[in-house]
N, C-alpha and C positions, 0 to 999 in steps of 0.2 A: 445354809452358808453362814460362816462365821462373820462377825462384824467387820473383819478385814479379809480381803481376798487379794492375794498377790501384792500385799503391802498398801492397798488403798481401801478406803472405807466404802460402805454401801452407797453413801451419798455421792462420792466421787465416781463410782461405777455408773450410777444413774446419770450423772452429768456427762460422762463419756458416751453413754447411750444416746442421750439427748442431742449430742453433737455428732452422732453417727461415727464415732471413732471406734466403737465396738458394737457388734450386732449379735448378741447371743439369742439362740432360739428359746422358746418357752415350751414346756411340756403341757400335758392336758390339765395339770393343776395350776398352771400359770407361773410356775417357778422357772427362772432362767437356767439354761443349761449351756455351760461354756465348753466348747470343744477345743482342740489344740490350736485352731486358727484364732479363736477368740482370746485364748490365753496369750498367744503371740501378740495380738493387737493391744492387749492391756499392758504387757511388758514393754513393748516399743513406745506406747504412749507415755508410760511412766518415764522412760528414758528421755524422751523429748521434753517432758515437763521438768525433769531434773536439770536439763540444760537451759531451762527458762525459755523455751520456745513457746510462743503463744498458741492458743487453741486454733485460731484462725489459720496460722501458718501450718500447723499439723494437718488441718483439713485439706489445705492446698497440696501438701506433700502426698497425702493419701489419694486425692483425686487425680493428680497428675501422673502418678506412678512412674515418675521420671527419676532415674538415678542421678542425673546431672543436677536436678533441683535439690535433691537431698544432699548431694555433695557440697553444693554452694552454701546451704544453711549450716552444715556441719563445719565447713572451713571458716565461716564467719564466726561461729561460736568458739571454735578452736583458737582463733586469733585473739578473741576477747579473753578467754581463760588464760592463755599464755601471757597476755598483758597484765592480768590480775596477779598471776604467779610472780611475774617480774617485780610488781609493786610490793607483794608480800615479802619477797627476798630483800628488797630495799628496807622495808620496815623492820625485818628481823636483823638486818645489819645495823640499823639505828638502835634497836633495843640492845644489841651486843655492845655498841659503842657507849651508850648511856650507862650500862652496867659496868663497863670498864672505867668510865668516869667516876662512878660511885666508889669503886675500889681505890682509885687514885686519890679521891677526897679523903678517904679514911687513912691512906698510907702517907700522903704527902702534904697534909694540911699544915701550912706555915713553914714548909721545908721546900727549898728550891733545888732544881737539878738543871744541868746544862745538856742539851741534846739537839739533834738535828730537827729542823722543821721540814716535814715532808711537803713536797711541792703541791700547790693548789692553783687552779686556773681561775682568774677573776672574770666572772661573766657580766658583772654590772654592780651598781651600788644603789642603796636607798639613802638619800641624803636627809630625808625628813619623813617621819612616820605619818604626817598629815598629807603628804604628797601622794595621793592615791594613784595617780597616773603612773607613778614609778613602780607600782606593784607588778606591772607587766614584766619587769626585769626578773622578778621571782618566777613568774609563769614561764618565761622563755628560758630561764636558767635551769629550772628543775623539770620542765615539761610535765608538771603536775602541781595542782594546788592542794594535794593531800598534805595536811599539816605535819604529819609524822616525818614525811620525806623532806619537806621544806626545812624542818629543823636541822637537817644535815647540811643544808646548803647556804645558810645565812650565818655570817660571822661578824662580830663587832670588832672594829679596829679603832684604837685610840693612839694618836701620835702626840708626844709631849717632849719637852726638854726640861732643863733644870728650873726654868722660870715659869712656864705655864703649859696648859694643854693646847696643842696646836690644831688637832682635828679629832672628830668623833663621828664615826659613820658605821653603817652596816654594809657589808659587801656580800654579793651572791657568788658562791664559788662551786667548783667541781673538784673533787679530789682526783688527782692524776694517778691512775693505777697502772696504765700502760705507757711507759716512758718512750716506747718506740713511735707512738703517735704524736705528732707535733700539735700542741694546743693552739687555738686561734686567738685566745685572749692573753692578757698579762698573766705571768706566772710569778707567784710568790714562793720563795724557797730560801732558807738560810742554813748554813752549815752548823751554826751554834746559836741557840736561843735559851733564854732563861725561862724555865717553866716552873710555875708555882701555884698552888691552890690556896686561895685567900678567902676567908670568911667574909661574905658581903655585909651581913649584918642589917640590911635594910628592913628586914621583918621585925627587928626589935629596936631600931633607932629612929623610928618615925619616918622612914623613907629617905634618910640623909644620903646624899650622893658621896660615895667613898672613892670615886675615881682618882682624885688628887692624892689621897692617902696611899692608894695602890701604887701610883706612879712614884711617889717619894720612897716607898719601901723598896721598889725595884732599883731605883737610883742608889739607895744606900747599899744594897747588895753589891752593885757594880763597883761602888767606891771602895768598900771594905775588901774586895777581892782583886782590885786592880783591873777590872774588866773595862774595855773600851766599848761603849754603846754606839752602834752604827745605825743610822736611820734607814728604814726600809726603803727600797726603790719605789 
């Protein structure tokens, strides 16, 4: 027999035998002889292991010979895989979004545009990054602590006027994709917003906070073009 049989190594086959998941007969020379039933046992065991079903559970399935028992295990694994697929879709969506942001940075650096702000539902806010008890808001808002998905759900909001910054916080949001469903939380949406990509510069200016400069730049754009800035609700 080759070092691999039906995709598994000799050591794995030996382990399957020790756990009585496959029981090949031996000929007079002591060599294992796999018949069609043994081959089926190896293939099905490989399938269960591919689903990350533990050996003990596979043994129980074999002993019970119950279709219902097997169906329950498979349905449980199916639900988990579907959940993982859904998360992967969300990660892919975030990758696409970040890639689009990269293109926007290259195209729109220091150039502004006026466009509609798509509606988002506010699920909560983080008022202080040291307030760890408030992180439950992210957990409840995203239904996942996976960092790639959380990135999609947290937005920074700065409110200011011509004199000073009035507010600085992080909000947890959900993008509203189905407008037919009524959101439960506050909805932020504006028909016209100033969008602009601005170089932060913190990596090269010693961590200097540029929020005030950004606010002044946006105010200047509004003044120069006669725009009336309206405070968000």
